[in-house]
N, C-alpha and C positions, 0 to 999 in steps of 0.2 A: 381572454383567451388562456383556455390550460394548458398543460404540456401535451405536444404532438404526441410523445410519445411519454407511456407510462414508466420509467426507469429514471435513476440518476446518474447525472453523469459530474466525471472528475476531471479536470486541467491540471497535465503533471510537469513540472519546469524542468525535468531534465535537458538539460543540453540547452539550457539557457544563462545567458549572463549571470549570476549571482547580483546584482546590481537592477536587474530584472524583477527581481523574485516578488519585491511587494509592491510591484504595480500590478503584477499578472495578480496575483491573490484581492487584491481590490476590485480592479476590473471584473476578475472572473466571478465575485462573490455580487459586483452590481450586477451583473449577468444572467444570475439567479443559477448558477454551477452548485452543486452540492457540494464540492470535495477538491482541496489539494493534491497531489500526489508528487509525491519527491523521492530519488533516488539514492542509494546508500554507495559509497564506496571510500573504502577508509584513507586506500592512497594509491598509487599507481607503480605498482614494481614494472622493473624494466624488461624481466622475463616474464613468458607464459608460461609457467610449469602444469598445466591443466588447460585442455576445451571451455571454453566458456558454453553455457549447455544450453542457450535459447539461439544460436545463430547455427544455418546450417551446417560452414565449415568449422565453427570453433573460436572465429574468431571475435574480439573486442570490439563494441562498436564506438571506442573513446580509444582518445590518446593522453597524454600526459597534456595537452596543452586546452582540456575538458575542463569547466570548471564545477568543483564540487563542491559540497558545504556540508557542514552534518545535519542531518533532516532533523533531528532534533532540536535542536538551536534555531534551523531555518522554521520549523514549524511556531516555537515562541515568538521568535519574530515576526513572522505572519497574521500570527495571531491578536496581536498589541495593534495590528494595524489592519485590524476586520472583526467583525461582529458577530457571523453567525457561519460564516463556510467551517466546514472541517477539514484538518489535515492526516494524512495517510501514507509515512514513509512506504516505500513498495519495491524492495521491501528491505528491513532493518535486518543487519548482517547478526544474527546472536551466538553462532555460535563462536566467533573469536572476542566476545566481549563478557565482561565479568558480570554476572544477573544482577547483582546487589547495586552494581554503580550504574547500569542498567536500570533500573527498576526506580531509585532515585531520580535521574532524566524523566522517564515515562510520565511516572508521580505527577511531576514540578509544572510540566509540560501541558497535562490533564487539567491539573488545578489553574493556569495562568491563562489559559485559554476556554474557561467554564465548559471542561468536558467534552473538545472540541477533535479527538483525537482519536482516530482508528487506526490503529499498528499494527503494519504489515511485516511479517516476521518471515525469516528465512535463514537459514544453516549459514550460506554465505559458502564460493565456491571453490576459492584460487586459497591452493593451501600456503602461500605469502603470505596473505592475513592472516592466519595462526599463525603462522612461525614465528612474524615479528611482533606481533601482541601475546607473547608466549601461551596460546592454546593448540596443543597438540591437532592435527591433522585427523587423527586416525582417534576414531570412534566420537566423533562431532554431531552423530546425530543423534547417538544416546546422551550427550550433554546438554544438547539442545532442549531435548524434550526435559531433562531435566533444570536447563534455568526456566523453561515455560513454567514450569509447573512452582518454581521458586518465585517469578514473578507474579504470577496469576496469586497465589497465599500472599504473597506482600500490598500488594496493591489493595487486597480489605482492610489494612489498618489495623490488623486483630498484631498480638503475641505469634509468634512467630513458631514451628514445635522444636527446630532445630537452633541451639543456643540463645533462648528467648531473647529475640530482637524486635523490634517493631519500626515501620515504616511511619510517619507520621507527620504532615494532616495527609490523610487518604483522600485520593479520590472521590466523590461524592456518587457517580456513578462508575460503573465496571469499565475499564479500558477494554471495548473488541479487540481481538487478534483476528486479523486476516490473515491464515498462512499459506506463504507461497509454494509451490513448486507444483510441477507436473508428474510425477512418478506414484506412481501406489504407496509409496511409504507415506510419501505427504500428502495424499490425501486423507489419507487414514490420518495423521497426523493432524490436519483440518478436522476433521471429523468427530476422533479426541477431546482439542482443548480448544478450537478455534469458535469463532460467532462466526465467521468467514472465509472465503478462499478469495486466492488474486491471481491472474496470474502473469507472462511475459506473454509472448506476440505468438499467437495460435489463431490457425482457419476455426472455420464455423462449426464443421463439423468436429474437429478437436473438441470443440468446447462444449456442445450437446453430448461428448459421449463422457464427456467430463463432469461434468453436472449431473448425469443419470447416476453414474457411477457414485458421486459426491451424497443423493439419497439414500443407495443401499447402504453405504454409509452410515450415516447419518439417523437411520432407522434401526439400526443394528446398538448404535449406542444410545437408543432413545430418546432420540429427534429427528426433527425433518428439516426440510426445505423451508416448509413454513413459520417455523417456530423453533430457533436455537436454544431456545431454554429458557430466555426471559420476553417474549410473546413478540418477537420481532423475527423477521424472516432472515434466516442465513444470508449474510451478502454474500452474494456472487458478482467479484471488480475485475472485468478483462480489458485485456488489450487486442481487438480483432483485428484479423490482417484483412478478410474479404466478406466483412457485412458493414454498409455505409449508407446514409440519409436517410428520411423515414421507414418505407421498406425495409431495408439493412438491422436499423435501431429497430424495430418492431419486433423482427423474427428473433435477435439477439432475447428481447426479455419474453418472447412467447417461450423460450425456452431455458427460461427459470436466469438470465443474467439482473441485476440487481442494479447496478452501476459501470457506465462505459468509458471508458477515458478514451477522453477525446482530446487531440493536441490541434485546436481548431486553424493556427495558421498554416500550419502543414495541408489541413483541407483546401485551403485558399492557393496552395502552391506558392507559399513562403518558405522557406529554407529556416533551420535551427537559430540562426542567426541573425535575421531578421531584427530590424527595430522594435522596440516597445512600442513604438505608435500604429506599426504593423500589429503586432498581438494581439491590442489592445482593441483594435476595430475588427479582428477576426473573430475575438470572444464573443461582443458586443451581436457582432452579426448572427454567430452562429444560437446566441442565448434567443434574440430577435425572432429568427425564423423557428426555432423548435418550444417557443412558448417558454424558456424556463424559470422565467422572471415572474409567471404567474402566480 
């Protein structure tokens, strides 16, 4: 049996207890899923000084009791428990972080997992995370662009143009950057430096419009949705709010989506905090229904 829909599927570990991560990764790999996506939050500030950009009312979907773990460390841990499934922080907040330290972490995970890392990257939206990590919130977009340029050069494993430094060993394959964000600036960044784009929660119509715009921007940059520069399609990774099941997934694939993020236990009516056994049963059932292990 071949896949019911010609698209990749990813499982998020967001809001799951940390002690379930390894089991979810092993179960998703066995069921034929392509990727684990991981959330990133540096800490939970008591005050919220800026609206969260991906909910209608600007509120956060988590609180101080939500379990977080550093996504690159989690990817390395899950990589050691699996052999084929890929890992994608979705998205890693580049703005508050030092790009050279981040390069070392990214290269290490790619090396330890056998090039199974797709790096979702974004700026970061919370001023507190910038302030308390010693990075100014003002000018964060430009500095993130500079950081991504530094990381891309450093990950090649050659002597760098500034200060004559080198990162070795380097991954044997390019680490794809999946750029997050829904704004025009974010889409331009994805077309300029990314090998993919990743969404927060979006409706189908907005996804279609975004894919169309990305196609235009990529063509202006000499690339295309069909070829991101290395012979592979430009990755379009989405969390869609209003397309589900075979018909819905097919519509997304036809719109240019390459990777659909699904939480199988939520599809089956279970909550974020359901048991490991319930999650594994839902993962296995989803994989069988859509022929992922074929």
